[in-house]
ZAMARGU-4260 file (C-alpha; in steps of 0.2 Angstrom, whole numbers, plus 5000, padded with zeros to 4 digits):
<rodrens>
0) 5202/5245/4710 | 5213/5238/4724 | 5210/5220/4730 | 5211/5217/4750 | 5226/5209/4755
5) 5218/5192/4761 | 5235/5184/4767 | 5239/5199/4779 | 5221/5199/4786 | 5221/5180/4790
10) 5238/5182/4798 | 5232/5196/4809 | 5217/5187/4814 | 5229/5171/4817 | 5240/5181/4829
15) 5225/5188/4839 | 5219/5170/4841 | 5235/5163/4846 | 5237/5178/4858 | 5221/5176/4866
20) 5225/5157/4869 | 5242/5163/4876 | 5233/5174/4888 | 5220/5160/4893 | 5234/5148/4897
25) 5243/5161/4907 | 5228/5165/4918 | 5224/5147/4921 | 5242/5145/4926 | 5240/5158/4938
30) 5225/5153/4945 | 5232/5135/4948 | 5247/5143/4957 | 5236/5154/4967 | 5224/5139/4972
35) 5239/5127/4978 | 5247/5142/4988 | 5232/5144/4996 | 5228/5126/4999 | 5246/5124/5006
40) 5243/5139/5017 | 5228/5130/5025 | 5237/5115/5027 | 5251/5124/5036 | 5239/5132/5048
45) 5229/5116/5052 | 5245/5108/5055 | 5250/5122/5067 | 5232/5120/5076 | 5234/5102/5078
50) 5252/5106/5086 | 5243/5118/5097 | 5230/5109/5101 | 5240/5093/5106 | 5251/5106/5118
55) 5235/5111/5125 | 5229/5094/5130 | 5246/5090/5136 | 5246/5105/5149 | 5228/5102/5153
60) 5233/5084/5157 | 5249/5089/5166 | 5240/5101/5178 | 5227/5087/5180 | 5240/5076/5187
65) 5247/5090/5198 | 5229/5095/5205 | 5229/5077/5211 | 5244/5080/5223 | 5241/5087/5239
70) 5240/5106/5239 | 5254/5115/5249 | 5249/5129/5263 | 5258/5142/5252 | 5247/5137/5237
75) 5231/5137/5247 | 5234/5156/5252 | 5241/5163/5236 | 5228/5170/5226 | 5236/5170/5209
80) 5238/5151/5212 | 5219/5149/5216 | 5216/5158/5200 | 5226/5148/5190 | 5220/5132/5197
85) 5201/5138/5194 | 5206/5143/5175 | 5214/5126/5172 | 5198/5117/5180 | 5188/5127/5168
90) 5198/5122/5153 | 5196/5105/5157 | 5178/5106/5159 | 5177/5114/5143 | 5188/5100/5134
95) 5177/5088/5141 | 5161/5096/5136 | 5167/5100/5118 | 5172/5080/5116 | 5155/5075/5123
100) 5147/5087/5111 | 5156/5081/5096 | 5149/5062/5102 | 5132/5069/5104 | 5133/5075/5087
105) 5139/5059/5080 | 5126/5049/5088 | 5112/5062/5082 | 5119/5060/5065 | 5117/5041/5066
110) 5100/5043/5073 | 5096/5053/5059 | 5101/5041/5046 | 5094/5027/5056 | 5077/5037/5055
115) 5079/5041/5036 | 5082/5022/5032 | 5067/5017/5044 | 5055/5030/5034 | 5062/5023/5017
120) 5058/5004/5023 | 5041/5008/5029 | 5037/5018/5014 | 5043/5004/5004 | 5033/4991/5014
125) 5017/5002/5013 | 5018/5005/4994 | 5020/4984/4993 | 5007/4982/5004 | 4996/4994/4995
130) 5001/4986/4978 | 4998/4969/4984 | 4980/4975/4991 | 4975/4983/4974 | 4980/4967/4964
135) 4970/4957/4976 | 4956/4969/4974 | 4958/4967/4954 | 4958/4949/4956 | 4942/4949/4967
140) 4933/4961/4954 | 4940/4952/4938 | 4943/4934/4943 | 4951/4925/4928 | 4938/4910/4924
145) 4936/4898/4912 | 4924/4885/4913 | 4913/4874/4901 | 4896/4883/4896 | 4880/4878/4904
150) 4869/4871/4890 | 4850/4877/4887 | 4846/4860/4891 | 4854/4859/4906 | 4847/4875/4912
155) 4830/4869/4907 | 4832/4851/4917 | 4839/4862/4933 | 4823/4874/4931 | 4811/4858/4929
160) 4818/4849/4945 | 4817/4865/4954 | 4799/4868/4950 | 4795/4851/4954 | 4803/4852/4972
165) 4794/4869/4975 | 4777/4862/4969 | 4779/4846/4979 | 4784/4856/4995 | 4769/4868/4993
170) 4756/4856/4991 | 4763/4845/5005 | 4752/4842/5021 | 4767/4838/5032 | 4775/4855/5033
175) 4775/4866/5051 | 4772/4883/5052 | 4775/4895/5068 | 4758/4902/5065 | 4766/4920/5067
180) 4767/4934/5053 | 4781/4947/5052 | 4777/4961/5041 | 4765/4950/5032 | 4777/4936/5029
185) 4771/4918/5035 | 4782/4903/5035 | 4780/4885/5032 | 4795/4873/5035 | 4799/4855/5036
190) 4815/4843/5039 | 4819/4830/5027 | 4834/4818/5028 | 4843/4831/5038 | 4838/4844/5026
195) 4826/4859/5032 | 4816/4866/5019 | 4806/4881/5022 | 4796/4894/5012 | 4791/4912/5016
200) 4775/4918/5008 | 4765/4935/5007 | 4752/4943/4997 | 4755/4960/4991 | 4738/4970/4989
205) 4735/4980/4973 | 4751/4974/4965 | 4752/4966/4947 | 4761/4950/4948 | 4769/4954/4930
210) 4776/4971/4936 | 4782/4964/4953 | 4791/4949/4943 | 4799/4962/4931 | 4805/4973/4943
215) 4813/4957/4955 | 4821/4950/4939 | 4829/4968/4935 | 4838/4965/4953 | 4842/4947/4950
220) 4848/4948/4932 | 4862/4961/4935 | 4877/4961/4945 | 4877/4979/4951 | 4859/4978/4959
225) 4860/4961/4966 | 4876/4966/4977 | 4864/4977/4987 | 4858/4962/4995 | 4872/4958/5007
230) 4877/4959/5025 | 4885/4976/5029 | 4901/4967/5037 | 4905/4957/5021 | 4912/4961/5004
235) 4902/4953/4990 | 4905/4952/4971 | 4895/4944/4958 | 4904/4941/4941 | 4895/4935/4926
240) 4900/4920/4919 | 4888/4916/4907 | 4872/4924/4900 | 4861/4910/4892 | 4849/4922/4886
245) 4837/4937/4894 | 4831/4925/4907 | 4845/4915/4914 | 4863/4919/4920 | 4876/4912/4929
250) 4886/4921/4942 | 4903/4917/4951 | 4900/4925/4969 | 4912/4928/4982 | 4908/4934/5000
255) 4923/4939/5012 | 4920/4945/5031 | 4929/4958/5038 | 4932/4950/5055 | 4938/4932/5047
260) 4949/4926/5033 | 4936/4915/5027 | 4930/4916/5008 | 4916/4909/5001 | 4914/4905/4982
265) 4900/4898/4973 | 4891/4897/4956 | 4875/4904/4957 | 4860/4902/4943 | 4847/4915/4942
270) 4833/4910/4930 | 4815/4918/4926 | 4803/4903/4921 | 4788/4907/4912 | 4774/4897/4917
275) 4759/4903/4906 | 4747/4911/4919 | 4760/4910/4932 | 4779/4912/4935 | 4794/4907/4944
280) 4810/4915/4949 | 4823/4902/4953 | 4840/4907/4963 | 4850/4894/4968 | 4870/4888/4969
285) 4874/4878/4955 | 4884/4862/4956 | 4898/4866/4944 | 4904/4847/4946 | 4888/4841/4937
290) 4886/4854/4921 | 4905/4862/4920 | 4925/4859/4923 | 4932/4874/4931 | 4949/4874/4923
295) 4956/4890/4934 | 4950/4901/4946 | 4960/4915/4953 | 4957/4931/4964
</rodrens>
């Protein structure tokens, strides 16, 4: 069995590789020479165009100066001279229009670039404003609060004091009333130490007290339903700061009106007090200075 000549095959493959590489090198050199030849030709043609353009402008200027001189009688009646002058004038007008067109193109390009920059700036400002509004809205909805919690004893004391005030007001014989009834509501009021105290009273026929108390507390004890009771032109948020139990909750309340920069903030305490055969709903602004210390409020 005859073995293949590996050395001969390897030498043949090497020659083919070298030949192909040499061919590629020659092709690149030819392409490079052709490229530079065409480039030199274009440069020569551009120089010729520049020379002709300069000569053309020189001739126009020369004829323009000549036309500024008084025209002789012979030139006036010479048709060829008149045609020549008209041609020169048209060439001068063309040259002026070309220059004006180039200037207008330059101004248009500058205008487009300026318009692009203004649009980019406006888009960036709009994006920044939108991000700021989103951040502010996030702070409104999620304020960072750190307060000392209200104790059950403090809550009980607030409820006791409020109940005694309400009871004293209802039993007082010095209150005034307008005597009118609006949708079944009747009023009583009294002014004590520059503080106006008033009450509205209505009897709901056919309604059980415990059912009405339960329905009202379902509204007062949750931030979502209670927001419904707000002015139409205001942004109102109730944030639960502390929920002591199922009968007491502390809100951080914010109100902003659309036509002003004023923002109202307050802590509101909502309580349901069981009085045995009777009951009491308590909703008031809590005095944070008495029961807590606000470390940080943002938003």
